[in-house]
N, C-alpha and C positions, 0 to 999 in steps of 0.2 A: 109813118104818117107824114103827110105833106105839111109844110108850114102854112099857117094861116096868112092871109094877106097883110095883116098888121105887122107880123114879124118879118115877112119877106121884104118889106119896105123900110125896116128900121135898122139902124146901126148903133152899136154901143157908143155911148158918150160918157166920158169921165165927168163926175160931178164937179161943180164949181165950188161947193162948200162941203165940208165933211162933218156936218152936225144936222140934227133935226131941229130946226129953229123953233117949231111949235113946242117940242119937248123942253128946249132951253127956256122958253118963256114960262112954262109950267113948273120948271125946276125938277123935271123928270129925266130919267136916263133911258137909253134905248139899247137894243141888242144889235141890230144891223140897220144899215141905211139903204134906201132904194131911190133911184133917180127917174123922174118922169122924162121920157124921151121927147115929148112934145113941147114942154115948157121949161124943163130943167128943175122943177120942184124936187127937193130932197126931203124925204120923210122916213120915219122909222118903219120897220117891217112888222108883219103880223105876229111875230114872236115877242114884240115889244108891247108894253102896257097900252099905249095910245093908238097904235096902228095907223099912223098919219099917212103913210103912202096909200093904203087902201081907202082911207077917208078922202084923200085927194081925188082918187079915181071916182069914187061915188059922187063927189061934188061936181067935178068938171068933165068926167068921162073920157079922159085921155087914156087910150088903151094899153100902151106899152111902157113897162118900167125896166130898168137895168139894175143889177146889183151895184151898189156904190162901195162895196168892200174892195180894198186894194188888190187882193189875190183872186177875185172872182170876175168872170166875164160871161154873163148870161143875160138873156132878155126874157120877159114874161108878158104874155098878153092876157089881160083880165077878161076881155070879151070872150075869147075862145079857150080860156084856161089852158094855154099852151106855152111851153118853154123852149128856148133855143139857146145853144151854147156857141 
């Protein structure tokens, strides 16, 4: 399968912070972190209670996230439901 246009033009960026700031404010914990490649927002993954990365996408519609886990290098496009490593 060919990569969608969003993933073709995106490159992995390491997160600037390693916490979900929304979870910190709520006193909650997260499972994994995701980084928005358009604005740098770091949010918790969908396995986490609050799903802040997906909530960020639903609010601002920035299509591509990257794993913020130190040992992972992948991108995901919300619009096309496609992943690239």
